[in-house]
C-alpha positions as CSV (number, residue, x, y, z in Angstrom):
1,M,-3.6,23.7,-26.8
2,G,0.0,24.7,-25.7
3,W,1.3,24.6,-22.0
4,L,-2.1,25.7,-20.6
5,S,-3.5,22.4,-21.8
6,F,-2.2,21.1,-18.4
7,S,-0.8,17.9,-19.9
8,I,-0.2,16.4,-16.5
9,G,1.6,13.2,-16.2
10,L,2.3,9.5,-16.0
11,V,3.4,9.3,-12.6
12,S,2.1,9.5,-9.1
13,L,1.7,12.3,-3.6
14,C,0.2,13.3,0.5
15,S,-3.5,14.1,1.7
16,M,-6.3,15.9,3.3
17,V,-10.0,14.9,2.7
18,F,-13.4,16.7,2.7
19,T,-12.4,18.9,5.8
20,V,-8.9,19.9,6.2
21,S,-8.4,18.4,9.6
22,G,-5.0,16.9,8.9
23,I,-2.3,16.4,6.3
24,G,-1.7,13.0,4.7
25,A,0.5,11.3,2.3
26,N,1.0,8.6,-0.3
27,W,2.8,5.6,0.9
28,G,4.3,3.6,-1.9
29,T,6.3,0.3,-1.3
30,Q,8.1,-0.4,-4.5
31,C,11.5,-0.4,-2.7
32,S,14.3,-3.0,-2.7
33,H,14.8,-2.3,1.0
34,P,11.5,-0.9,2.6
35,L,11.4,0.4,5.9
36,P,9.5,-1.9,8.5
37,P,5.8,-0.8,8.4
38,D,5.7,-0.1,12.1
39,T,8.7,2.4,11.5
40,V,6.7,4.1,8.6
41,V,3.7,4.6,11.0
42,R,5.7,6.0,13.6
43,L,7.2,8.3,11.1
44,L,3.8,9.4,10.0
45,R,2.8,10.2,13.6
46,D,6.0,11.9,14.5
47,N,5.4,14.3,11.7
48,G,1.6,14.9,12.3
49,F,0.2,13.1,9.4
50,Q,-3.3,12.1,9.8
51,R,-4.1,10.5,6.5
52,I,-2.3,8.0,4.3
53,K,-3.2,6.7,1.0
54,L,-2.1,3.1,-0.1
55,F,-1.7,1.6,-3.7
56,D,-2.8,-1.7,-2.5
57,A,-3.9,-3.7,0.6
58,D,-0.7,-4.8,2.0
59,Y,-1.5,-6.7,5.2
60,D,1.7,-5.7,7.2
61,A,1.1,-1.9,6.4
62,L,-2.6,-2.1,7.4
63,R,-1.8,-4.1,10.4
64,A,0.8,-1.4,11.5
65,L,-2.0,1.2,10.9
66,G,-4.2,-0.4,13.3
67,K,-5.1,1.6,16.4
68,S,-3.0,4.5,15.0
69,G,-6.0,6.8,14.2
70,I,-4.5,7.6,10.9
71,E,-7.2,7.7,8.3
72,V,-6.6,5.3,5.4
73,M,-7.4,5.1,1.8
74,V,-6.7,1.4,0.6
75,G,-6.0,0.7,-2.9
76,I,-7.1,-2.0,-5.6
77,P,-4.3,-2.0,-8.4
78,N,-5.1,-1.7,-12.0
79,D,-4.3,-5.6,-12.6
80,M,-7.2,-6.5,-10.3
81,L,-9.8,-4.4,-12.0
82,L,-10.8,-7.3,-14.4
83,T,-11.5,-9.7,-11.5
84,M,-13.4,-7.0,-9.6
85,A,-15.3,-6.1,-12.6
86,S,-16.2,-9.6,-13.5
87,S,-17.5,-11.0,-10.2
88,V,-19.5,-9.3,-7.4
89,K,-18.4,-12.3,-5.4
90,A,-14.6,-11.5,-5.9
91,A,-15.4,-7.9,-4.9
92,E,-17.2,-9.2,-1.6
93,K,-14.2,-11.5,-0.8
94,W,-11.8,-8.6,-1.3
95,V,-13.8,-6.2,0.9
96,A,-14.1,-8.9,3.6
97,K,-10.4,-9.6,3.7
98,N,-9.0,-6.1,3.2
99,V,-11.5,-3.7,4.7
100,S,-13.9,-5.5,7.0
101,T,-11.3,-7.6,8.8
102,H,-9.0,-4.7,9.4
103,L,-11.7,-2.4,10.6
104,T,-13.0,-5.0,13.1
105,T,-10.0,-7.0,14.1
106,N,-7.2,-4.5,13.6
107,N,-9.0,-1.2,14.3
108,V,-7.7,0.4,11.1
109,N,-9.5,3.6,10.3
110,I,-10.3,2.8,6.6
111,K,-12.3,5.6,4.9
112,Y,-11.8,5.2,1.1
113,V,-11.2,2.5,-1.4
114,A,-9.3,3.6,-4.3
115,V,-10.5,1.5,-7.3
116,G,-7.5,1.5,-9.7
117,N,-4.8,4.1,-10.2
118,E,-5.0,6.4,-13.0
119,P,-6.6,3.6,-15.2
120,F,-7.5,6.1,-18.2
121,L,-4.1,7.3,-18.9
122,E,-3.8,7.5,-22.6
123,T,-0.4,5.6,-22.4
124,Y,-2.5,2.7,-21.3
125,N,-4.3,2.6,-24.7
126,G,-7.6,1.9,-23.3
127,S,-6.7,-1.2,-21.3
128,F,-8.9,-0.5,-18.4
129,L,-11.7,1.4,-20.1
130,K,-14.3,-1.6,-19.8
131,T,-13.3,-2.7,-16.5
132,T,-13.0,0.4,-14.2
133,F,-16.6,1.3,-13.9
134,P,-18.1,-2.3,-13.3
135,A,-15.2,-2.7,-10.9
136,L,-16.3,0.5,-9.0
137,Q,-19.9,-0.5,-8.9
138,N,-19.1,-4.1,-7.6
139,V,-16.8,-2.8,-4.8
140,Q,-19.4,-0.3,-3.9
141,S,-22.2,-3.2,-3.8
142,A,-19.7,-5.2,-1.7
143,L,-19.2,-2.3,0.8
144,I,-23.1,-2.0,1.1
145,K,-23.4,-5.6,1.7
146,A,-20.7,-5.5,4.4
147,G,-22.7,-2.8,6.1
148,L,-20.0,-0.2,5.3
149,G,-21.8,1.8,2.4
150,T,-22.1,5.0,4.5
151,T,-18.7,4.8,6.3
152,V,-16.3,3.6,3.6
153,K,-16.4,5.3,0.3
154,V,-15.2,4.4,-3.2
155,T,-13.3,6.6,-5.6
156,V,-11.0,6.3,-8.6
157,P,-7.8,8.3,-8.5
158,L,-7.5,9.7,-12.1
159,N,-4.8,11.5,-13.9
160,A,-5.4,15.1,-14.9
161,D,-5.3,14.2,-18.6
162,V,-9.0,12.8,-18.3
163,Y,-10.0,16.6,-18.9
164,A,-8.7,19.4,-20.9
165,S,-9.7,22.9,-21.9
166,S,-10.9,23.7,-25.4
167,T,-9.9,27.6,-24.9
168,D,-6.5,27.2,-23.1
169,Y,-8.4,28.6,-19.9
170,P,-10.0,26.7,-17.1
171,S,-13.5,27.9,-18.0
172,G,-13.1,25.8,-21.2
173,G,-12.8,22.7,-19.1
174,D,-14.5,19.5,-20.1
175,F,-13.8,15.8,-20.0
176,R,-11.8,14.1,-22.7
177,A,-13.9,13.5,-25.7
178,D,-12.9,9.9,-26.2
179,I,-14.0,9.0,-22.7
180,H,-16.7,11.8,-22.1
181,D,-19.7,9.4,-21.8
182,L,-17.7,7.1,-19.4
183,M,-16.5,9.8,-17.3
184,L,-20.1,11.3,-16.9
185,A,-21.4,7.8,-15.8
186,I,-18.6,7.5,-13.2
187,V,-19.1,11.0,-11.9
188,K,-22.9,10.3,-11.7
189,F,-22.2,7.1,-9.7
190,L,-19.7,8.8,-7.4
191,S,-22.3,11.7,-6.8
192,D,-25.3,9.2,-6.1
193,N,-23.0,7.4,-3.5
194,G,-21.8,10.4,-1.7
195,A,-18.2,9.6,-2.9
196,P,-15.5,12.2,-4.0
197,F,-13.9,12.7,-7.3
198,T,-10.0,12.0,-6.9
199,V,-7.5,13.7,-9.4
200,N,-3.7,13.6,-9.4
201,I,-2.1,16.9,-10.5
202,Y,1.5,17.2,-11.4
203,P,3.0,20.7,-12.6
204,F,6.5,19.1,-12.7
205,I,5.4,16.8,-15.4
206,S,4.2,19.7,-17.6
207,L,7.6,21.2,-17.1
208,Y,9.4,17.9,-17.9
209,T,7.4,17.2,-21.0
210,D,7.2,20.9,-22.5
211,E,10.3,22.9,-22.7
212,N,8.2,26.0,-23.4
213,F,6.4,25.5,-20.1
214,P,6.8,28.7,-18.0
215,V,8.7,27.6,-15.0
216,E,7.5,30.0,-12.4
217,Y,4.0,29.1,-13.2
218,A,4.6,25.7,-11.5
219,F,5.3,27.5,-8.2
220,F,3.1,29.5,-5.7
221,D,5.1,32.7,-5.0
222,E,3.4,34.5,-7.8
223,K,6.7,35.3,-9.9
224,A,5.0,34.0,-13.1
225,T,3.0,36.3,-15.5
226,P,-0.6,35.6,-14.4
227,V,-3.3,34.1,-16.6
228,T,-6.6,35.9,-16.9
229,D,-9.8,34.0,-17.5
230,G,-12.6,36.4,-17.9
231,G,-12.5,38.2,-14.7
232,T,-10.5,35.6,-12.8
233,T,-6.7,35.7,-12.5
234,Y,-4.5,32.6,-12.0
235,Y,-1.1,32.9,-10.5
236,N,-0.1,29.2,-10.6
237,M,-0.9,26.1,-12.7
238,F,-2.4,24.1,-9.8
239,D,-5.2,26.6,-9.4
240,A,-5.8,26.7,-13.0
241,N,-5.7,22.9,-13.6
242,Y,-8.0,22.3,-10.4
243,D,-10.6,24.9,-11.6
244,T,-10.5,23.2,-15.2
245,L,-11.8,20.1,-13.3
246,V,-14.4,22.4,-11.4
247,W,-15.6,23.7,-14.7
248,A,-15.8,20.4,-16.3
249,L,-17.9,19.0,-13.4
250,Q,-20.2,22.2,-13.3
251,K,-20.6,22.1,-17.0
252,N,-22.0,18.5,-16.8
253,G,-24.2,19.1,-13.9
254,F,-22.1,18.1,-11.0
255,G,-20.6,21.5,-9.7
256,N,-20.9,20.5,-6.1
257,L,-19.1,17.0,-6.2
258,P,-16.2,16.9,-3.6
259,I,-12.7,16.8,-5.0
260,I,-9.8,15.2,-3.7
261,V,-6.2,15.7,-4.9
262,G,-4.9,12.3,-4.8
263,E,-1.3,13.1,-5.8
264,I,0.7,16.1,-5.9
265,G,4.5,16.8,-5.4
266,W,8.0,17.4,-6.8
267,P,10.8,14.9,-7.3
268,T,14.3,15.6,-6.1
269,D,16.5,13.9,-8.5
270,G,16.9,12.1,-11.9
271,D,16.2,15.3,-14.0
272,R,17.6,18.9,-14.3
273,N,14.4,20.3,-12.9
274,A,14.2,17.5,-10.2
275,N,16.2,19.0,-7.4
276,I,16.0,19.7,-3.6
277,Q,15.5,23.4,-4.1
278,Y,12.7,23.1,-6.5
279,A,11.0,20.4,-4.6
280,Q,11.1,22.3,-1.2
281,R,9.9,25.4,-3.0
282,F,7.0,23.7,-4.7
283,N,5.9,21.6,-1.7
284,Q,6.3,24.2,0.8
285,G,4.6,26.7,-1.5
286,F,1.7,24.3,-2.0
287,M,1.4,23.5,1.7
288,T,1.1,27.2,2.6
289,H,-1.2,27.8,-0.1
290,I,-3.8,25.1,0.8
291,L,-3.3,25.6,4.5
292,G,-4.3,29.1,4.2
293,G,-7.8,27.9,3.5
294,K,-8.7,30.1,0.6
295,G,-8.9,27.4,-2.0
296,T,-9.2,28.3,-5.8
297,P,-11.1,30.8,-7.5
298,M,-13.9,28.5,-8.4
299,R,-13.7,26.6,-5.1
300,P,-12.9,28.9,-2.2
301,G,-12.2,27.2,0.9
302,A,-10.3,24.0,2.0
303,V,-8.8,21.9,-0.8
304,D,-8.4,18.3,0.2
305,V,-5.1,16.8,-1.0
306,Y,-2.5,13.9,-0.5
307,L,1.0,14.8,-1.1
308,F,3.3,12.6,-3.3
309,S,5.1,11.0,-1.9
310,L,6.3,9.9,1.6
311,I,9.5,7.9,0.8
312,D,11.6,7.3,-2.2
313,E,10.9,4.2,-4.2
314,D,14.1,2.7,-5.9
315,A,12.2,-0.3,-7.6
316,K,9.7,1.8,-9.5
317,S,9.6,1.8,-13.2
318,V,11.7,4.5,-14.7
319,Q,9.8,4.4,-18.0
320,P,8.2,7.8,-17.4
321,G,11.7,9.3,-16.4
322,N,14.5,8.8,-14.0
323,F,13.0,11.2,-11.7
324,E,10.2,8.6,-10.9
325,R,12.1,7.0,-8.0
326,H,12.8,10.4,-6.3
327,W,9.4,11.7,-5.3
328,G,9.7,11.3,-1.4
329,I,9.9,14.0,1.0
330,F,11.9,11.4,2.9
331,N,14.9,9.3,1.5
332,Y,14.8,5.6,1.4
333,D,15.9,5.4,5.0
334,G,13.3,7.8,6.3
335,S,15.8,10.7,6.7
336,A,14.3,14.1,5.7
337,K,15.3,15.6,2.4
338,Y,14.6,19.2,3.3
339,Q,12.9,21.6,5.8
340,L,9.1,21.5,5.3
341,N,6.3,23.0,7.4
342,L,3.5,20.7,7.2
343,G,1.2,22.9,9.4
344,A,0.8,20.2,11.8
345,T,2.9,19.3,14.8
346,N,6.1,20.4,13.1
347,S,7.5,24.1,12.6
348,G,9.5,23.4,9.5
349,A,11.8,20.4,10.6
350,L,10.6,17.0,9.4
351,A,11.3,14.3,12.1
352,A,13.5,11.4,10.6
353,A,12.4,7.7,11.1
354,R,13.5,6.2,14.3
355,G,15.5,3.0,15.1
356,V,16.7,2.5,11.5
357,K,19.2,-0.2,11.1
358,Y,22.0,0.1,8.4
359,L,24.3,-2.3,6.9
360,D,28.0,-2.0,7.5
361,Q,29.9,1.3,6.5
362,K,31.4,-0.1,3.3
363,W,31.2,0.5,-0.2
364,C,32.1,-1.2,-3.6
365,V,34.1,1.0,-5.9
366,M,36.3,0.8,-9.0
367,K,39.9,-0.3,-8.3
368,P,42.4,2.3,-8.7
369,S,44.4,0.1,-10.9
370,A,41.5,-0.7,-13.3
371,K,41.6,1.2,-16.7
372,L,38.6,2.8,-18.0
373,D,39.2,1.3,-21.4
374,D,39.1,-2.2,-20.0
375,P,36.0,-3.8,-21.8
376,Q,34.9,-5.2,-18.6
377,V,34.2,-1.8,-17.1
378,S,31.4,-0.9,-19.8
379,L,30.0,-4.3,-19.4
380,S,29.8,-4.3,-15.7
381,V,28.3,-0.7,-15.4
382,S,25.6,-1.8,-17.9
383,Y,25.0,-5.0,-15.8
384,A,25.1,-3.1,-12.3
385,C,22.9,-0.3,-13.5
386,G,20.3,-2.4,-15.1
387,L,19.8,-4.4,-11.8
388,A,20.3,-1.6,-9.2
389,D,19.6,2.3,-9.4
390,C,21.7,4.7,-11.4
391,T,19.0,7.3,-11.8
392,T,21.2,9.8,-9.9
393,L,23.7,9.8,-12.6
394,G,23.3,12.0,-15.6
395,Y,22.9,15.6,-16.8
396,G,21.5,17.9,-13.9
397,T,21.5,15.3,-11.3
398,S,22.7,15.1,-7.8
399,C,25.7,12.9,-9.0
400,G,25.9,14.5,-12.5
401,N,29.2,16.2,-11.7
402,L,31.2,12.8,-11.1
403,D,34.0,11.8,-13.4
404,A,34.1,8.6,-15.2
405,R,35.6,6.7,-12.5
406,G,33.1,8.1,-10.1
407,N,30.2,7.1,-12.4
408,V,31.6,3.5,-12.5
409,S,32.0,3.4,-8.8
410,Y,28.5,4.7,-8.2
411,A,27.0,2.0,-10.3
412,F,29.1,-0.8,-8.7
413,N,28.1,0.4,-5.2
414,S,24.4,0.8,-6.1
415,Y,24.5,-3.0,-7.2
416,Y,26.4,-4.0,-4.0
417,Q,24.2,-2.3,-1.7
418,R,21.1,-3.7,-3.6
419,N,22.4,-7.0,-3.0
420,N,22.8,-6.4,0.9
421,Q,26.8,-6.1,0.7
422,L,27.4,-9.7,-0.4
423,D,30.8,-10.0,-1.3
424,Q,30.1,-11.7,-4.6
425,A,28.1,-8.5,-5.5
426,C,31.6,-6.7,-5.7
427,K,33.3,-9.0,-7.8
428,F,33.0,-7.4,-11.2
429,P,36.0,-9.0,-13.1
430,N,39.3,-7.4,-11.9
431,V,37.7,-3.9,-11.9
432,S,36.1,-3.7,-8.3
433,M,37.0,-3.7,-4.8
434,I,35.4,-3.0,-1.4
435,T,36.5,0.1,0.7
436,K,35.6,1.4,4.2
437,T,36.3,5.1,3.1
438,D,33.0,6.9,1.9
439,P,33.5,7.6,-1.9
440,S,30.8,10.3,-1.6
441,V,31.6,13.7,-3.3
442,G,29.7,17.0,-2.7
443,S,25.9,16.6,-3.3
444,C,26.5,13.0,-4.6
445,K,26.0,10.5,-1.8
446,F,27.0,6.9,-2.2
447,P,24.4,5.3,0.0
448,V,24.8,2.4,2.5
449,M,21.7,0.3,2.4
450,I,19.4,-0.2,5.4
451,E,18.8,-3.9,6.7
452,P,16.3,-5.6,4.7
453,Y,12.8,-6.1,6.0
454,Y,10.9,-9.3,4.7
455,G,7.9,-9.0,6.7
456,G,5.4,-11.9,6.0
457,T,6.7,-13.0,2.9
458,E,10.3,-13.5,1.6
459,R,11.5,-11.0,-0.8
460,T,14.0,-11.5,-3.4
461,V,16.4,-8.6,-3.2
462,G,19.1,-7.8,-5.9
463,S,18.8,-11.2,-7.5
464,L,21.7,-11.8,-10.2
465,Q,19.4,-11.9,-13.1
466,K,19.4,-10.0,-16.3
467,P,19.3,-6.2,-16.0
468,V,16.3,-4.2,-16.8
469,I,16.1,-1.5,-19.4
470,L,16.8,2.1,-18.0
471,A,14.9,5.1,-19.2
472,S,16.2,8.1,-20.9
473,G,19.4,6.5,-22.4
474,L,21.1,6.5,-19.1
475,I,23.2,3.4,-19.8
476,L,24.2,5.0,-23.2
477,F,25.2,8.1,-21.3
478,L,27.2,6.3,-18.9
479,L,29.0,4.2,-21.5
480,R,29.6,7.3,-23.5
481,I,31.6,9.1,-20.8
482,L,33.7,6.0,-20.3
């Protein structure tokens, strides 16, 4: 169907819900060094966020959200769907522990339970097709039994690939043929229980996966050639994609079902189109677009949405692409990446996290005396990148202009910081050294890690195990330039 088929993506953004009374965000925690939850909640409040979407039911995060007044969507991960689907008792136990207790004891303002996350992605090869709907039903039953059926709503955040257009235009929208009956069963269930349809929409992924995608159509400043569907004109992909879903719902008898955009955003690194300029342009354009309140052609009025995401996550899988670790509007340490007017308490300047504690100002770099053709160099780079984060290296990235020695130093330092600056983490055989001179160059920042937060359970940070496989041939790229 070409680029207008809206092939959205494999990844996951911030929120508003039912009525736009406040802006929200996705809070992911796949970080080697997460900020303390109390620090994150203060960051949310300082920036006027009134809603947050979690991907699990982390106790420390929920405790920190207690008495904050921030509205919470708590998540059940995909790997728990089978358990929830197989046993009503398991669902009741989960609701008692992760919803009821926090509502009554910690005064957490839980409004939604997200059952799974994008479980019908085609890349999952049907792994969750048989468990998602039964899990949704059992969690709903558990909420009703707990007396929460009218105050806490279930939903299933779905990727936009659950629907498509047979005509390349929104009016041709319908649910994917292979899951059509299942989608209608879920939609009817949501409608019967007064729950919303949650969808994740990613114009960036369409640009990433299709070189023919018209770049300007991803943004909101009406510089793209518009698309006309009958008498309706679309100036950006978001409106067209959203309305494709509206048409799909309407075509199947559920035209009034509330819709939440569970994730939307733009990454800032890891790909030539993932940069600060595009991310600021997209997110600010999107915020201005939805805060204007005019909605989309098929759904005038407020659009309910969660931006993705709050903070970068350096431990996420890079299988979808190296950009996957760079969706945050804030860096790993809670510092703002760019100006962004959220239409809340700020006027364009995001407030940074307060009270963040850093490790010492020192870095691990390649020894000046070391030779690039030393076989230990390529082996050490491969090892370091496999266990740390080298996704800012490569073509079109923030550190893409480093020379070969700079790439080696960046890899070494990433591993060194991941391991809390342990001396042994900068002992690559005769090729590395510790320096107190910042090796950052231009847009390429060599980070100093924040102090580790362990919370209620001990974390293993940067263990000296075998490296993981990096996406997009990054290791091959690094070795090729050495």
